[in-house]
PDB file with SEQRES, HELIX, SHEET and CRYST1 records, atoms N, CA, C and O in Angstrom:
SEQRES   1 A   67  UNK UNK UNK UNK UNK UNK UNK UNK UNK UNK UNK UNK UNK          
SEQRES   2 A   67  UNK UNK UNK UNK UNK UNK UNK UNK UNK UNK UNK UNK UNK          
SEQRES   3 A   67  UNK UNK UNK UNK UNK UNK UNK UNK UNK UNK UNK UNK UNK          
SEQRES   4 A   67  UNK UNK UNK UNK UNK UNK UNK UNK UNK UNK UNK UNK UNK          
SEQRES   5 A   67  UNK UNK UNK UNK UNK UNK UNK UNK UNK UNK UNK UNK UNK          
SEQRES   6 A   67  UNK UNK                                                      
HELIX    1 AA1 UNK A   22  UNK A   27  1                                   6    
HELIX    2 AA2 UNK A   54  UNK A   65  1                                  12    
SHEET    1 AA1 2 UNK A  37  UNK A  41  0                                        
SHEET    2 AA1 2 UNK A  44  UNK A  48 -1                                        
CRYST1    1.000    1.000    1.000  90.00  90.00  90.00 P 1           1          
ATOM      1  N   UNK A   1      14.082-103.106-250.726  1.00  0.00           N  
ATOM      2  CA  UNK A   1      13.481-102.648-249.492  1.00  0.00           C  
ATOM      3  C   UNK A   1      13.244-103.843-248.569  1.00  0.00           C  
ATOM      4  O   UNK A   1      12.616-104.824-248.966  1.00  0.00           O  
ATOM      5  N   UNK A   2      13.735-103.759-247.371  1.00  0.00           N  
ATOM      6  CA  UNK A   2      13.565-104.846-246.407  1.00  0.00           C  
ATOM      7  C   UNK A   2      12.156-104.795-245.818  1.00  0.00           C  
ATOM      8  O   UNK A   2      11.727-103.751-245.327  1.00  0.00           O  
ATOM      9  N   UNK A   3      11.439-105.909-245.865  1.00  0.00           N  
ATOM     10  CA  UNK A   3      10.058-105.928-245.393  1.00  0.00           C  
ATOM     11  C   UNK A   3       9.903-106.623-244.044  1.00  0.00           C  
ATOM     12  O   UNK A   3       8.855-106.497-243.410  1.00  0.00           O  
ATOM     13  N   UNK A   4      10.916-107.350-243.594  1.00  0.00           N  
ATOM     14  CA  UNK A   4      10.817-108.068-242.334  1.00  0.00           C  
ATOM     15  C   UNK A   4      11.869-107.539-241.372  1.00  0.00           C  
ATOM     16  O   UNK A   4      13.025-107.347-241.749  1.00  0.00           O  
ATOM     17  N   UNK A   5      11.464-107.305-240.133  1.00  0.00           N  
ATOM     18  CA  UNK A   5      12.369-106.792-239.116  1.00  0.00           C  
ATOM     19  C   UNK A   5      12.005-107.427-237.785  1.00  0.00           C  
ATOM     20  O   UNK A   5      10.844-107.387-237.378  1.00  0.00           O  
ATOM     21  N   UNK A   6      12.972-108.007-237.106  1.00  0.00           N  
ATOM     22  CA  UNK A   6      12.723-108.558-235.771  1.00  0.00           C  
ATOM     23  C   UNK A   6      12.621-107.399-234.791  1.00  0.00           C  
ATOM     24  O   UNK A   6      13.517-106.558-234.725  1.00  0.00           O  
ATOM     25  N   UNK A   7      11.541-107.352-234.036  1.00  0.00           N  
ATOM     26  CA  UNK A   7      11.316-106.270-233.074  1.00  0.00           C  
ATOM     27  C   UNK A   7      11.641-106.709-231.662  1.00  0.00           C  
ATOM     28  O   UNK A   7      12.246-105.939-230.917  1.00  0.00           O  
ATOM     29  N   UNK A   8      11.269-107.896-231.269  1.00  0.00           N  
ATOM     30  CA  UNK A   8      11.526-108.337-229.912  1.00  0.00           C  
ATOM     31  C   UNK A   8      10.626-109.495-229.533  1.00  0.00           C  
ATOM     32  O   UNK A   8       9.844-109.999-230.338  1.00  0.00           O  
ATOM     33  N   UNK A   9      10.761-109.891-228.303  1.00  0.00           N  
ATOM     34  CA  UNK A   9      10.007-111.017-227.756  1.00  0.00           C  
ATOM     35  C   UNK A   9       8.994-110.489-226.749  1.00  0.00           C  
ATOM     36  O   UNK A   9       9.294-109.567-225.990  1.00  0.00           O  
ATOM     37  N   UNK A  10       7.805-111.065-226.740  1.00  0.00           N  
ATOM     38  CA  UNK A  10       6.797-110.697-225.758  1.00  0.00           C  
ATOM     39  C   UNK A  10       6.334-111.943-225.019  1.00  0.00           C  
ATOM     40  O   UNK A  10       6.479-113.063-225.508  1.00  0.00           O  
ATOM     41  N   UNK A  11       5.781-111.732-223.852  1.00  0.00           N  
ATOM     42  CA  UNK A  11       5.292-112.839-223.044  1.00  0.00           C  
ATOM     43  C   UNK A  11       3.813-112.622-222.748  1.00  0.00           C  
ATOM     44  O   UNK A  11       3.401-111.521-222.383  1.00  0.00           O  
ATOM     45  N   UNK A  12       3.036-113.652-222.904  1.00  0.00           N  
ATOM     46  CA  UNK A  12       1.605-113.593-222.633  1.00  0.00           C  
ATOM     47  C   UNK A  12       1.385-113.653-221.125  1.00  0.00           C  
ATOM     48  O   UNK A  12       1.910-114.542-220.454  1.00  0.00           O  
ATOM     49  N   UNK A  13       0.605-112.702-220.586  1.00  0.00           N  
ATOM     50  CA  UNK A  13       0.328-112.694-219.154  1.00  0.00           C  
ATOM     51  C   UNK A  13      -0.819-113.651-218.825  1.00  0.00           C  
ATOM     52  O   UNK A  13      -1.474-114.179-219.723  1.00  0.00           O  
ATOM     53  N   UNK A  14      -1.053-113.866-217.539  1.00  0.00           N  
ATOM     54  CA  UNK A  14      -2.159-114.714-217.102  1.00  0.00           C  
ATOM     55  C   UNK A  14      -3.503-114.168-217.576  1.00  0.00           C  
ATOM     56  O   UNK A  14      -4.462-114.917-217.765  1.00  0.00           O  
ATOM     57  N   UNK A  15      -3.557-112.851-217.764  1.00  0.00           N  
ATOM     58  CA  UNK A  15      -4.790-112.204-218.222  1.00  0.00           C  
ATOM     59  C   UNK A  15      -4.928-112.229-219.749  1.00  0.00           C  
ATOM     60  O   UNK A  15      -5.894-111.694-220.294  1.00  0.00           O  
ATOM     61  N   UNK A  16      -3.967-112.846-220.435  1.00  0.00           N  
ATOM     62  CA  UNK A  16      -4.021-112.931-221.892  1.00  0.00           C  
ATOM     63  C   UNK A  16      -3.552-111.680-222.589  1.00  0.00           C  
ATOM     64  O   UNK A  16      -3.897-111.456-223.749  1.00  0.00           O  
ATOM     65  N   UNK A  17      -2.765-110.850-221.907  1.00  0.00           N  
ATOM     66  CA  UNK A  17      -2.301-109.592-222.477  1.00  0.00           C  
ATOM     67  C   UNK A  17      -0.870-109.706-222.986  1.00  0.00           C  
ATOM     68  O   UNK A  17      -0.061-110.473-222.464  1.00  0.00           O  
ATOM     69  N   UNK A  18      -0.585-108.926-224.012  1.00  0.00           N  
ATOM     70  CA  UNK A  18       0.763-108.801-224.572  1.00  0.00           C  
ATOM     71  C   UNK A  18       1.150-107.336-224.558  1.00  0.00           C  
ATOM     72  O   UNK A  18       0.288-106.464-224.666  1.00  0.00           O  
ATOM     73  N   UNK A  19       2.439-107.055-224.426  1.00  0.00           N  
ATOM     74  CA  UNK A  19       2.938-105.685-224.528  1.00  0.00           C  
ATOM     75  C   UNK A  19       3.631-105.541-225.873  1.00  0.00           C  
ATOM     76  O   UNK A  19       4.544-106.299-226.197  1.00  0.00           O  
ATOM     77  N   UNK A  20       3.191-104.566-226.649  1.00  0.00           N  
ATOM     78  CA  UNK A  20       3.815-104.295-227.935  1.00  0.00           C  
ATOM     79  C   UNK A  20       5.104-103.516-227.668  1.00  0.00           C  
ATOM     80  O   UNK A  20       5.060-102.455-227.046  1.00  0.00           O  
ATOM     81  N   UNK A  21       6.241-104.023-228.123  1.00  0.00           N  
ATOM     82  CA  UNK A  21       7.521-103.353-227.844  1.00  0.00           C  
ATOM     83  C   UNK A  21       7.537-101.895-228.306  1.00  0.00           C  
ATOM     84  O   UNK A  21       6.932-101.541-229.318  1.00  0.00           O  
ATOM     85  N   UNK A  22       8.241-101.061-227.544  1.00  0.00           N  
ATOM     86  CA  UNK A  22       8.341 -99.637-227.840  1.00  0.00           C  
ATOM     87  C   UNK A  22       8.835 -99.388-229.259  1.00  0.00           C  
ATOM     88  O   UNK A  22       8.323 -98.499-229.940  1.00  0.00           O  
ATOM     89  N   UNK A  23       9.810-100.148-229.711  1.00  0.00           N  
ATOM     90  CA  UNK A  23      10.353 -99.944-231.059  1.00  0.00           C  
ATOM     91  C   UNK A  23       9.263-100.108-232.115  1.00  0.00           C  
ATOM     92  O   UNK A  23       9.208 -99.338-233.074  1.00  0.00           O  
ATOM     93  N   UNK A  24       8.403-101.096-231.946  1.00  0.00           N  
ATOM     94  CA  UNK A  24       7.304-101.299-232.897  1.00  0.00           C  
ATOM     95  C   UNK A  24       6.326-100.146-232.829  1.00  0.00           C  
ATOM     96  O   UNK A  24       5.882 -99.644-233.861  1.00  0.00           O  
ATOM     97  N   UNK A  25       5.982 -99.719-231.609  1.00  0.00           N  
ATOM     98  CA  UNK A  25       5.044 -98.596-231.467  1.00  0.00           C  
ATOM     99  C   UNK A  25       5.607 -97.329-232.090  1.00  0.00           C  
ATOM    100  O   UNK A  25       4.878 -96.569-232.728  1.00  0.00           O  
ATOM    101  N   UNK A  26       6.888 -97.104-231.908  1.00  0.00           N  
ATOM    102  CA  UNK A  26       7.532 -95.913-232.460  1.00  0.00           C  
ATOM    103  C   UNK A  26       7.628 -95.999-233.979  1.00  0.00           C  
ATOM    104  O   UNK A  26       7.197 -95.085-234.682  1.00  0.00           O  
ATOM    105  N   UNK A  27       8.195 -97.096-234.491  1.00  0.00           N  
ATOM    106  CA  UNK A  27       8.382 -97.254-235.934  1.00  0.00           C  
ATOM    107  C   UNK A  27       7.071 -97.174-236.706  1.00  0.00           C  
ATOM    108  O   UNK A  27       7.022 -96.620-237.804  1.00  0.00           O  
ATOM    109  N   UNK A  28       6.013 -97.727-236.129  1.00  0.00           N  
ATOM    110  CA  UNK A  28       4.731 -97.799-236.829  1.00  0.00           C  
ATOM    111  C   UNK A  28       3.748 -96.709-236.402  1.00  0.00           C  
ATOM    112  O   UNK A  28       2.584 -96.726-236.802  1.00  0.00           O  
ATOM    113  N   UNK A  29       4.217 -95.768-235.594  1.00  0.00           N  
ATOM    114  CA  UNK A  29       3.381 -94.678-235.064  1.00  0.00           C  
ATOM    115  C   UNK A  29       2.066 -95.194-234.483  1.00  0.00           C  
ATOM    116  O   UNK A  29       0.978 -94.785-234.888  1.00  0.00           O  
ATOM    117  N   UNK A  30       2.202 -96.088-233.536  1.00  0.00           N  
ATOM    118  CA  UNK A  30       1.053 -96.650-232.828  1.00  0.00           C  
ATOM    119  C   UNK A  30       0.977 -95.970-231.472  1.00  0.00           C  
ATOM    120  O   UNK A  30       1.920 -96.038-230.684  1.00  0.00           O  
ATOM    121  N   UNK A  31      -0.152 -95.310-231.198  1.00  0.00           N  
ATOM    122  CA  UNK A  31      -0.312 -94.636-229.914  1.00  0.00           C  
ATOM    123  C   UNK A  31      -1.433 -95.281-229.109  1.00  0.00           C  
ATOM    124  O   UNK A  31      -1.984 -96.307-229.508  1.00  0.00           O  
ATOM    125  N   UNK A  32      -1.762 -94.678-227.983  1.00  0.00           N  
ATOM    126  CA  UNK A  32      -2.759 -95.268-227.079  1.00  0.00           C  
ATOM    127  C   UNK A  32      -4.129 -95.433-227.708  1.00  0.00           C  
ATOM    128  O   UNK A  32      -4.883 -96.320-227.306  1.00  0.00           O  
ATOM    129  N   UNK A  33      -4.466 -94.618-228.666  1.00  0.00           N  
ATOM    130  CA  UNK A  33      -5.796 -94.694-229.294  1.00  0.00           C  
ATOM    131  C   UNK A  33      -5.823 -95.536-230.552  1.00  0.00           C  
ATOM    132  O   UNK A  33      -6.868 -95.648-231.193  1.00  0.00           O  
ATOM    133  N   UNK A  34      -4.706 -96.126-230.918  1.00  0.00           N  
ATOM    134  CA  UNK A  34      -4.643 -96.940-232.126  1.00  0.00           C  
ATOM    135  C   UNK A  34      -5.424 -98.230-231.961  1.00  0.00           C  
ATOM    136  O   UNK A  34      -5.457 -98.825-230.883  1.00  0.00           O  
ATOM    137  N   UNK A  35      -6.051 -98.650-233.046  1.00  0.00           N  
ATOM    138  CA  UNK A  35      -6.696 -99.956-233.074  1.00  0.00           C  
ATOM    139  C   UNK A  35      -5.840-100.855-233.956  1.00  0.00           C  
ATOM    140  O   UNK A  35      -5.386-100.444-235.024  1.00  0.00           O  
ATOM    141  N   UNK A  36      -5.626-102.078-233.501  1.00  0.00           N  
ATOM    142  CA  UNK A  36      -4.826-103.062-234.227  1.00  0.00           C  
ATOM    143  C   UNK A  36      -5.677-104.285-234.482  1.00  0.00           C  
ATOM    144  O   UNK A  36      -6.630-104.553-233.751  1.00  0.00           O  
ATOM    145  N   UNK A  37      -5.332-105.026-235.520  1.00  0.00           N  
ATOM    146  CA  UNK A  37      -6.138-106.169-235.942  1.00  0.00           C  
ATOM    147  C   UNK A  37      -5.268-107.413-236.057  1.00  0.00           C  
ATOM    148  O   UNK A  37      -4.192-107.369-236.654  1.00  0.00           O  
ATOM    149  N   UNK A  38      -5.726-108.510-235.492  1.00  0.00           N  
ATOM    150  CA  UNK A  38      -5.016-109.789-235.521  1.00  0.00           C  
ATOM    151  C   UNK A  38      -5.620-110.700-236.583  1.00  0.00           C  
ATOM    152  O   UNK A  38      -6.838-110.772-236.747  1.00  0.00           O  
ATOM    153  N   UNK A  39      -4.741-111.392-237.298  1.00  0.00           N  
ATOM    154  CA  UNK A  39      -5.158-112.411-238.257  1.00  0.00           C  
ATOM    155  C   UNK A  39      -4.310-113.648-238.017  1.00  0.00           C  
ATOM    156  O   UNK A  39      -3.159-113.546-237.593  1.00  0.00           O  
ATOM    157  N   UNK A  40      -4.874-114.805-238.286  1.00  0.00           N  
ATOM    158  CA  UNK A  40      -4.104-116.058-238.254  1.00  0.00           C  
ATOM    159  C   UNK A  40      -3.896-116.464-239.699  1.00  0.00           C  
ATOM    160  O   UNK A  40      -4.844-116.526-240.482  1.00  0.00           O  
ATOM    161  N   UNK A  41      -2.636-116.742-240.048  1.00  0.00           N  
ATOM    162  CA  UNK A  41      -2.315-117.158-241.414  1.00  0.00           C  
ATOM    163  C   UNK A  41      -1.296-118.295-241.342  1.00  0.00           C  
ATOM    164  O   UNK A  41      -0.158-118.101-240.914  1.00  0.00           O  
ATOM    165  N   UNK A  42      -1.722-119.476-241.766  1.00  0.00           N  
ATOM    166  CA  UNK A  42      -0.841-120.651-241.772  1.00  0.00           C  
ATOM    167  C   UNK A  42      -0.134-120.870-240.437  1.00  0.00           C  
ATOM    168  O   UNK A  42       1.064-121.149-240.397  1.00  0.00           O  
ATOM    169  N   UNK A  43      -0.880-120.742-239.356  1.00  0.00           N  
ATOM    170  CA  UNK A  43      -0.326-120.994-238.018  1.00  0.00           C  
ATOM    171  C   UNK A  43       0.472-119.836-237.440  1.00  0.00           C  
ATOM    172  O   UNK A  43       1.104-119.981-236.394  1.00  0.00           O  
ATOM    173  N   UNK A  44       0.450-118.696-238.106  1.00  0.00           N  
ATOM    174  CA  UNK A  44       1.166-117.508-237.621  1.00  0.00           C  
ATOM    175  C   UNK A  44       0.166-116.400-237.324  1.00  0.00           C  
ATOM    176  O   UNK A  44      -0.852-116.269-238.003  1.00  0.00           O  
ATOM    177  N   UNK A  45       0.468-115.601-236.296  1.00  0.00           N  
ATOM    178  CA  UNK A  45      -0.347-114.434-236.004  1.00  0.00           C  
ATOM    179  C   UNK A  45       0.225-113.244-236.749  1.00  0.00           C  
ATOM    180  O   UNK A  45       1.436-113.024-236.762  1.00  0.00           O  
ATOM    181  N   UNK A  46      -0.666-112.476-237.371  1.00  0.00           N  
ATOM    182  CA  UNK A  46      -0.268-111.277-238.090  1.00  0.00           C  
ATOM    183  C   UNK A  46      -1.037-110.117-237.471  1.00  0.00           C  
ATOM    184  O   UNK A  46      -2.259-110.172-237.330  1.00  0.00           O  
ATOM    185  N   UNK A  47      -0.317-109.081-237.110  1.00  0.00           N  
ATOM    186  CA  UNK A  47      -0.900-107.890-236.511  1.00  0.00           C  
ATOM    187  C   UNK A  47      -0.822-106.763-237.521  1.00  0.00           C  
ATOM    188  O   UNK A  47       0.251-106.485-238.056  1.00  0.00           O  
ATOM    189  N   UNK A  48      -1.943-106.111-237.789  1.00  0.00           N  
ATOM    190  CA  UNK A  48      -1.947-105.023-238.758  1.00  0.00           C  
ATOM    191  C   UNK A  48      -2.562-103.766-238.152  1.00  0.00           C  
ATOM    192  O   UNK A  48      -3.331-103.830-237.192  1.00  0.00           O  
ATOM    193  N   UNK A  49      -2.207-102.625-238.734  1.00  0.00           N  
ATOM    194  CA  UNK A  49      -2.800-101.351-238.329  1.00  0.00           C  
ATOM    195  C   UNK A  49      -4.101-101.084-239.070  1.00  0.00           C  
ATOM    196  O   UNK A  49      -4.904-100.252-238.648  1.00  0.00           O  
ATOM    197  N   UNK A  50      -4.303-101.782-240.159  1.00  0.00           N  
ATOM    198  CA  UNK A  50      -5.490-101.563-240.984  1.00  0.00           C  
ATOM    199  C   UNK A  50      -6.352-102.820-241.020  1.00  0.00           C  
ATOM    200  O   UNK A  50      -5.833-103.935-241.070  1.00  0.00           O  
ATOM    201  N   UNK A  51      -7.649-102.636-240.997  1.00  0.00           N  
ATOM    202  CA  UNK A  51      -8.575-103.743-241.155  1.00  0.00           C  
ATOM    203  C   UNK A  51      -8.653-104.091-242.636  1.00  0.00           C  
ATOM    204  O   UNK A  51      -9.043-103.259-243.454  1.00  0.00           O  
ATOM    205  N   UNK A  52      -8.286-105.311-242.975  1.00  0.00           N  
ATOM    206  CA  UNK A  52      -8.330-105.759-244.363  1.00  0.00           C  
ATOM    207  C   UNK A  52      -9.091-107.066-244.437  1.00  0.00           C  
ATOM    208  O   UNK A  52      -9.142-107.812-243.459  1.00  0.00           O  
ATOM    209  N   UNK A  53      -9.681-107.352-245.583  1.00  0.00           N  
ATOM    210  CA  UNK A  53     -10.343-108.636-245.723  1.00  0.00           C  
ATOM    211  C   UNK A  53      -9.290-109.720-245.969  1.00  0.00           C  
ATOM    212  O   UNK A  53      -8.145-109.418-246.305  1.00  0.00           O  
ATOM    213  N   UNK A  54      -9.679-110.951-245.804  1.00  0.00           N  
ATOM    214  CA  UNK A  54      -8.725-112.063-245.887  1.00  0.00           C  
ATOM    215  C   UNK A  54      -8.056-112.172-247.257  1.00  0.00           C  
ATOM    216  O   UNK A  54      -6.873-112.501-247.339  1.00  0.00           O  
ATOM    217  N   UNK A  55      -8.786-111.906-248.311  1.00  0.00           N  
ATOM    218  CA  UNK A  55      -8.196-111.982-249.657  1.00  0.00           C  
ATOM    219  C   UNK A  55      -7.140-110.901-249.845  1.00  0.00           C  
ATOM    220  O   UNK A  55      -6.091-111.160-250.434  1.00  0.00           O  
ATOM    221  N   UNK A  56      -7.401-109.703-249.357  1.00  0.00           N  
ATOM    222  CA  UNK A  56      -6.431-108.619-249.464  1.00  0.00           C  
ATOM    223  C   UNK A  56      -5.184-108.941-248.646  1.00  0.00           C  
ATOM    224  O   UNK A  56      -4.066-108.668-249.085  1.00  0.00           O  
ATOM    225  N   UNK A  57      -5.369-109.519-247.465  1.00  0.00           N  
ATOM    226  CA  UNK A  57      -4.232-109.911-246.634  1.00  0.00           C  
ATOM    227  C   UNK A  57      -3.380-110.951-247.349  1.00  0.00           C  
ATOM    228  O   UNK A  57      -2.152-110.878-247.300  1.00  0.00           O  
ATOM    229  N   UNK A  58      -4.009-111.913-248.011  1.00  0.00           N  
ATOM    230  CA  UNK A  58      -3.282-112.924-248.787  1.00  0.00           C  
ATOM    231  C   UNK A  58      -2.424-112.255-249.865  1.00  0.00           C  
ATOM    232  O   UNK A  58      -1.271-112.634-250.070  1.00  0.00           O  
ATOM    233  N   UNK A  59      -2.993-111.260-250.552  1.00  0.00           N  
ATOM    234  CA  UNK A  59      -2.249-110.548-251.601  1.00  0.00           C  
ATOM    235  C   UNK A  59      -1.042-109.822-251.003  1.00  0.00           C  
ATOM    236  O   UNK A  59       0.051-109.849-251.569  1.00  0.00           O  
ATOM    237  N   UNK A  60      -1.251-109.175-249.856  1.00  0.00           N  
ATOM    238  CA  UNK A  60      -0.141-108.454-249.189  1.00  0.00           C  
ATOM    239  C   UNK A  60       0.956-109.425-248.797  1.00  0.00           C  
ATOM    240  O   UNK A  60       2.136-109.138-248.999  1.00  0.00           O  
ATOM    241  N   UNK A  61       0.588-110.564-248.244  1.00  0.00           N  
ATOM    242  CA  UNK A  61       1.583-111.561-247.812  1.00  0.00           C  
ATOM    243  C   UNK A  61       2.359-112.075-249.024  1.00  0.00           C  
ATOM    244  O   UNK A  61       3.587-112.153-248.981  1.00  0.00           O  
ATOM    245  N   UNK A  62       1.663-112.425-250.096  1.00  0.00           N  
ATOM    246  CA  UNK A  62       2.331-112.927-251.291  1.00  0.00           C  
ATOM    247  C   UNK A  62       3.257-111.876-251.896  1.00  0.00           C  
ATOM    248  O   UNK A  62       4.367-112.197-252.320  1.00  0.00           O  
ATOM    249  N   UNK A  63       2.807-110.625-251.938  1.00  0.00           N  
ATOM    250  CA  UNK A  63       3.617-109.547-252.489  1.00  0.00           C  
ATOM    251  C   UNK A  63       4.894-109.375-251.666  1.00  0.00           C  
ATOM    252  O   UNK A  63       5.980-109.243-252.230  1.00  0.00           O  
ATOM    253  N   UNK A  64       4.771-109.377-250.344  1.00  0.00           N  
ATOM    254  CA  UNK A  64       5.941-109.193-249.480  1.00  0.00           C  
ATOM    255  C   UNK A  64       6.851-110.412-249.494  1.00  0.00           C  
ATOM    256  O   UNK A  64       8.058-110.276-249.292  1.00  0.00           O  
ATOM    257  N   UNK A  65       6.308-111.586-249.725  1.00  0.00           N  
ATOM    258  CA  UNK A  65       7.125-112.800-249.783  1.00  0.00           C  
ATOM    259  C   UNK A  65       8.014-112.810-251.015  1.00  0.00           C  
ATOM    260  O   UNK A  65       9.094-113.400-251.007  1.00  0.00           O  
ATOM    261  N   UNK A  66       7.558-112.156-252.069  1.00  0.00           N  
ATOM    262  CA  UNK A  66       8.341-112.151-253.311  1.00  0.00           C  
ATOM    263  C   UNK A  66       9.428-111.076-253.317  1.00  0.00           C  
ATOM    264  O   UNK A  66      10.285-111.075-254.200  1.00  0.00           O  
ATOM    265  N   UNK A  67       9.404-110.163-252.345  1.00  0.00           N  
ATOM    266  CA  UNK A  67      10.417-109.087-252.275  1.00  0.00           C  
ATOM    267  C   UNK A  67      11.695-109.563-251.648  1.00  0.00           C  
ATOM    268  O   UNK A  67      12.643-108.790-251.514  1.00  0.00           O  
TER     269      UNK A  67                                                      
END                                                                             
């Protein structure tokens, strides 16, 4: 099962806003009322649909890295 997929490029606006590409919103069923959560991990931003604690996020990253 493929766990990584390139969705697209976004540009940060002067107001600090990003637009989530349509493909990501569609694939992940993200609508206008969805809440998303940002994490920083080893210099990378990770966006999730679920609020998880840092230890759980580490487990998810390690599990997906081994696939």
